[in-house]
Each structure stands twice: as C-alpha cells, then as structure tokens.
DSSP file (Angstrom, degrees, kcal/mol; ACC not computed):
  #  RESIDUE AA STRUCTURE BP1 BP2  ACC     N-H-->O    O-->H-N    N-H-->O    O-->H-N    TCO  KAPPA ALPHA  PHI   PSI    X-CA   Y-CA   Z-CA
    1    1 A X              0   0    0      0, 0.0     2,-0.1     0, 0.0     0, 0.0   0.000 360.0 360.0 360.0 127.0  -68.2   35.8  104.9
    2    2 A X        -     0   0    0      1,-0.1     2,-0.2    10,-0.0    10,-0.1  -0.327 360.0 -79.3 -94.7 178.3  -70.2   32.6  104.2
    3    3 A X        -     0   0    0      8,-0.4     8,-2.0    -2,-0.1     2,-0.3  -0.503  45.9-177.8 -79.2 145.9  -73.1   31.0  106.0
    4    4 A X  B     -A   10   0A   0      6,-0.2     6,-0.2    -2,-0.2     2,-0.1  -0.974  24.2-117.7-139.6 154.0  -72.5   28.8  109.0
    5    5 A X    >   -     0   0    0      4,-2.2     3,-1.6    -2,-0.3     6,-0.0  -0.260  42.9 -94.9 -78.6 175.1  -74.7   26.8  111.3
    6    6 A X  T 3  S+     0   0    0      1,-0.3    -1,-0.1     2,-0.1    -2,-0.0   0.815 129.8  54.6 -60.3 -29.3  -75.1   27.6  115.1
    7    7 A X  T 3  S-     0   0    0      2,-0.1    -1,-0.3     1,-0.0     0, 0.0   0.520 123.0-107.7 -82.6  -5.5  -72.4   25.0  115.6
    8    8 A X    <   +     0   0    0     -3,-1.6     2,-0.2     1,-0.3    31,-0.2   0.520  68.3 147.0  93.5   6.1  -70.1   26.8  113.2
    9    9 A X        -     0   0    0     29,-0.1    -4,-2.2     1,-0.1    -1,-0.3  -0.562  52.6-110.6 -76.6 137.9  -70.2   24.3  110.3
   10   10 A X  E     -Ab   4  46A   0     35,-0.6    37,-2.4    -2,-0.2     2,-0.5  -0.362  26.6-139.2 -65.9 146.7  -70.0   25.8  106.8
   11   11 A X  E     - b   0  47A   0     -8,-2.0     2,-0.5    35,-0.2    -8,-0.4  -0.943  10.5-162.1-111.3 123.5  -73.1   25.7  104.7
   12   12 A X  E     - b   0  48A   0     35,-3.0    37,-2.8    -2,-0.5     2,-0.5  -0.927  11.5-163.1-103.7 123.2  -72.8   24.9  101.0
   13   13 A X  E     - b   0  49A   0     -2,-0.5     2,-0.7    35,-0.2    37,-0.2  -0.923  12.6-166.4-114.1 127.4  -75.9   25.9   99.0
   14   14 A X  E     - b   0  50A   0     35,-3.3    37,-2.9    -2,-0.5     4,-0.0  -0.922  25.9-143.1-109.3 104.3  -76.8   24.6   95.6
   15   15 A X        -     0   0    0     -2,-0.7     4,-0.1    35,-0.2     0, 0.0  -0.071  19.4-108.1 -69.5 167.9  -79.5   26.9   94.2
   16   16 A X  S    S+     0   0    0      2,-0.1     2,-0.1    34,-0.1    -1,-0.1   0.875  95.8  81.3 -62.8 -41.4  -82.5   25.9   92.1
   17   17 A X  S    S-     0   0    0      1,-0.1     2,-0.1    35,-0.0    34,-0.1  -0.427  92.0-106.7 -72.0 141.9  -81.2   27.5   88.9
   18   18 A X        -     0   0    0     -2,-0.1    -1,-0.1     1,-0.1     2,-0.1  -0.411  38.2-112.9 -66.8 139.6  -78.7   25.5   86.9
   19   19 A X        -     0   0    0      1,-0.1    -1,-0.1    -4,-0.1     7,-0.0  -0.394   6.4-142.7 -73.7 148.9  -75.2   26.9   87.2
   20   20 A X        +     0   0    0     -2,-0.1     2,-0.2     2,-0.1    -1,-0.1   0.386  68.9 113.4 -88.8   2.7  -73.5   28.4   84.2
   21   21 A X  S    S-     0   0    0      1,-0.1     2,-0.1     2,-0.1    -2,-0.1  -0.486  73.0-116.5 -74.5 143.3  -70.2   26.8   85.4
   22   22 A X     >  -     0   0    0     -2,-0.2     4,-2.5     1,-0.1     5,-0.2  -0.399  31.6-107.0 -69.9 157.8  -68.6   24.1   83.3
   23   23 A X  H  > S+     0   0    0      1,-0.2     4,-2.4     2,-0.2     5,-0.2   0.874 121.1  52.2 -57.5 -39.1  -68.4   20.8   85.0
   24   24 A X  H  > S+     0   0    0      2,-0.2     4,-2.3     1,-0.2    -1,-0.2   0.902 110.3  47.9 -64.2 -41.2  -64.6   21.2   85.5
   25   25 A X  H  > S+     0   0    0      2,-0.2     4,-2.5     1,-0.2    -2,-0.2   0.898 111.9  49.6 -67.1 -40.5  -65.1   24.6   87.1
   26   26 A X  H  X S+     0   0    0     -4,-2.5     4,-2.8     2,-0.2     5,-0.3   0.916 110.7  50.5 -63.3 -43.0  -67.8   23.3   89.4
   27   27 A X  H  X S+     0   0    0     -4,-2.4     4,-2.4    -5,-0.2     5,-0.2   0.924 112.0  47.3 -60.1 -45.5  -65.5   20.3   90.4
   28   28 A X  H  X S+     0   0    0     -4,-2.3     4,-2.1     2,-0.2    -2,-0.2   0.915 114.0  47.5 -62.6 -44.5  -62.6   22.7   91.1
   29   29 A X  H  X S+     0   0    0     -4,-2.5     4,-2.4     2,-0.2    -2,-0.2   0.939 114.8  43.8 -64.4 -49.2  -64.8   25.1   93.2
   30   30 A X  H  X S+     0   0    0     -4,-2.8     4,-2.3     2,-0.2    -2,-0.2   0.902 112.9  52.5 -66.0 -40.6  -66.5   22.3   95.3
   31   31 A X  H  X S+     0   0    0     -4,-2.4     4,-1.0    -5,-0.3    -1,-0.2   0.918 110.8  48.3 -59.2 -43.3  -63.2   20.6   95.8
   32   32 A X  H >X S+     0   0    0     -4,-2.1     3,-0.8    -5,-0.2     4,-0.7   0.937 111.6  48.7 -62.2 -47.7  -61.7   23.8   97.1
   33   33 A X  H >< S+     0   0    0     -4,-2.4     3,-0.7     1,-0.3    -1,-0.2   0.863 109.6  52.4 -63.5 -35.6  -64.6   24.5   99.4
   34   34 A X  H 3< S+     0   0    0     -4,-2.3    -1,-0.3     1,-0.2    -2,-0.2   0.693 103.8  58.4 -74.4 -17.5  -64.4   21.0  100.9
   35   35 A X  H << S+     0   0    0     -4,-1.0     2,-0.9    -3,-0.8    -1,-0.2   0.637  84.1  89.7 -84.7 -14.6  -60.7   21.4  101.6
   36   36 A X  S << S-     0   0    0     -4,-0.7     2,-0.1    -3,-0.7     3,-0.1  -0.734  74.2-148.7 -84.6 107.9  -61.2   24.4  103.8
   37   37 A X        -     0   0    0     -2,-0.9     7,-0.1     1,-0.1     5,-0.1  -0.398  27.2 -91.2 -75.8 152.8  -61.8   23.0  107.3
   38   38 A X        -     0   0    0      5,-0.2     3,-0.4     1,-0.1    -1,-0.1  -0.367  37.4-126.5 -56.4 141.8  -64.0   24.7  109.9
   39   39 A X  S    S+     0   0    0      1,-0.2    -1,-0.1   -31,-0.2    -2,-0.1   0.856 103.0  43.7 -63.3 -38.0  -61.8   27.1  111.9
   40   40 A X  S    S+     0   0    0    -32,-0.2     2,-0.3     2,-0.0    -1,-0.2   0.672 113.8  47.2 -85.7 -17.0  -62.8   25.7  115.3
   41   41 A X        -     0   0    0     -3,-0.4     4,-0.1   -33,-0.1    -1,-0.0  -0.898  57.9-148.9-129.8 152.9  -62.6   22.0  114.6
   42   42 A X  S    S+     0   0    0     -2,-0.3     2,-0.4    -5,-0.1    -1,-0.1   0.754  82.7  84.0 -85.6 -27.3  -60.3   19.6  113.0
   43   43 A X  S    S-     0   0    0     -6,-0.1     2,-0.6     1,-0.1    -5,-0.2  -0.616  83.5-127.9 -78.5 131.4  -63.2   17.3  111.9
   44   44 A X        +     0   0    0     -2,-0.4     2,-0.4    -7,-0.1    -7,-0.1  -0.699  36.7 166.5 -83.0 119.1  -64.8   18.5  108.7
   45   45 A X        +     0   0    0     -2,-0.6   -35,-0.6    -4,-0.1     2,-0.3  -0.998   6.3 176.2-132.7 130.4  -68.5   18.9  108.9
   46   46 A X  E     -b   10   0A   0     -2,-0.4     2,-0.5   -37,-0.2   -35,-0.2  -0.928  25.1-139.1-130.9 154.1  -70.6   20.6  106.4
   47   47 A X  E     -b   11   0A   0    -37,-2.4   -35,-3.0    -2,-0.3     2,-0.5  -0.972  21.2-160.5-110.7 128.5  -74.3   21.3  105.8
   48   48 A X  E     -b   12   0A   0     -2,-0.5     2,-0.5   -37,-0.2   -35,-0.2  -0.945   5.7-167.3-114.9 125.5  -75.4   21.0  102.2
   49   49 A X  E     -b   13   0A   0    -37,-2.8   -35,-3.3    -2,-0.5     2,-0.6  -0.956   3.8-169.8-112.0 121.2  -78.6   22.5  101.0
   50   50 A X  E     -b   14   0A   0     -2,-0.5     2,-0.8   -37,-0.2   -35,-0.2  -0.941   2.9-166.7-114.7 112.8  -79.8   21.4   97.6
   51   51 A X        +     0   0    0    -37,-2.9     3,-0.1    -2,-0.6    -2,-0.0  -0.853  30.2 143.5-101.0 103.2  -82.7   23.4   96.1
   52   52 A X    >   +     0   0    0     -2,-0.8     3,-2.3     1,-0.1    -1,-0.1  -0.163  15.5 138.1-128.3  38.6  -84.1   21.5   93.2
   53   53 A X  T 3  S+     0   0    0      1,-0.3    -1,-0.1     4,-0.0     4,-0.1   0.753  77.4  45.5 -59.9 -24.9  -87.8   22.4   93.6
   54   54 A X  T 3  S+     0   0    0     -3,-0.1    -1,-0.3     2,-0.1     2,-0.2   0.209 111.4  64.2-101.9  15.1  -88.2   22.9   89.9
   55   55 A X  S <  S-     0   0    0     -3,-2.3     2,-0.2     1,-0.1    -3,-0.1  -0.653  88.6 -87.0-127.3-177.3  -86.4   19.8   88.9
   56   56 A X    >>  -     0   0    0     -2,-0.2     3,-1.4     1,-0.1     4,-0.8  -0.528  34.6-112.1 -92.6 160.4  -86.7   16.0   89.3
   57   57 A X  H 3> S+     0   0    0      1,-0.3     4,-2.3     2,-0.2     3,-0.4   0.808 115.2  67.7 -59.2 -31.1  -85.5   13.9   92.2
   58   58 A X  H 3> S+     0   0    0      1,-0.2     4,-2.3     2,-0.2    -1,-0.3   0.816  93.6  58.7 -61.3 -29.1  -83.0   12.3   89.9
   59   59 A X  H <> S+     0   0    0     -3,-1.4     4,-2.0     2,-0.2    -1,-0.2   0.889 106.3  47.4 -66.0 -39.5  -81.2   15.7   89.7
   60   60 A X  H  X S+     0   0    0     -4,-0.8     4,-2.6    -3,-0.4    -2,-0.2   0.932 112.1  49.5 -66.4 -45.9  -80.8   15.6   93.5
   61   61 A X  H  X S+     0   0    0     -4,-2.3     4,-2.5     1,-0.2    -2,-0.2   0.893 109.8  51.9 -60.4 -40.2  -79.5   12.1   93.4
   62   62 A X  H  X S+     0   0    0     -4,-2.3     4,-2.2     2,-0.2    -1,-0.2   0.917 111.2  46.5 -63.2 -43.9  -77.0   13.0   90.6
   63   63 A X  H  X S+     0   0    0     -4,-2.0     4,-2.7     2,-0.2    -2,-0.2   0.905 112.2  50.6 -66.2 -41.2  -75.6   15.9   92.7
   64   64 A X  H  X S+     0   0    0     -4,-2.6     4,-2.4     2,-0.2    -2,-0.2   0.909 111.1  48.5 -62.9 -41.5  -75.3   13.8   95.8
   65   65 A X  H  X S+     0   0    0     -4,-2.5     4,-2.0    -5,-0.2    -1,-0.2   0.905 111.7  50.6 -63.6 -40.5  -73.5   11.1   93.9
   66   66 A X  H  X S+     0   0    0     -4,-2.2     4,-1.5     2,-0.2    -2,-0.2   0.929 111.5  46.8 -62.3 -46.6  -71.2   13.8   92.4
   67   67 A X  H  X S+     0   0    0     -4,-2.7     4,-1.3     1,-0.2    -2,-0.2   0.884 111.3  51.9 -65.2 -38.5  -70.4   15.3   95.9
   68   68 A X  H  < S+     0   0    0     -4,-2.4    -1,-0.2     1,-0.2    -2,-0.2   0.886 107.8  52.9 -63.8 -38.8  -69.8   11.8   97.3
   69   69 A X  H  < S+     0   0    0     -4,-2.0    -1,-0.2     1,-0.2    -2,-0.2   0.838 115.3  38.5 -68.1 -33.4  -67.3   11.0   94.5
   70   70 A X  H  <        0   0    0     -4,-1.5    -1,-0.2     1,-0.2    -2,-0.2   0.594 360.0 360.0 -95.5  -9.8  -65.2   14.2   95.0
   71   71 A X     <        0   0    0     -4,-1.3    -1,-0.2    -5,-0.2    -2,-0.1   0.481 360.0 360.0 -79.1 360.0  -65.4   14.3   98.9
C-alpha cells in the first residue's frame, strides 16, 4: 500500500539519495506508476515530493523536466 493524500491522490516520492536504477529502469517504473489512475477518480492527479536537500537546484529542474517529458 502506497502513500496517498487526504483526497486520495497517490504520492510519488523521489528520495535524496541517488537511485541505483539505470535510466531505462527508472523510466519504465515512473511510466508504470503514472499509468495507474487513482481508484476513485478518472482524472489523474498525483503529488510529487522531490527531496534533493544535498544536491543542487539543477537536479530538481532536471527531474521535473524528465517527469514532464514522460507524463
């Protein structure tokens, strides 16, 4: 069971530590998670938490651009 907001929207969390997943595996995983619609609604709404406290702002921008491209 994953995290959800009070409204029932799924929460995707990208932790501070860099993933050991290859870029292709990360793309496959995120694409899969974005295809699973919330159970109660037809409209897809997600909350994304990006923890990059030990990294630069450019890392956040890169991840946001990546998510926008595959969404």
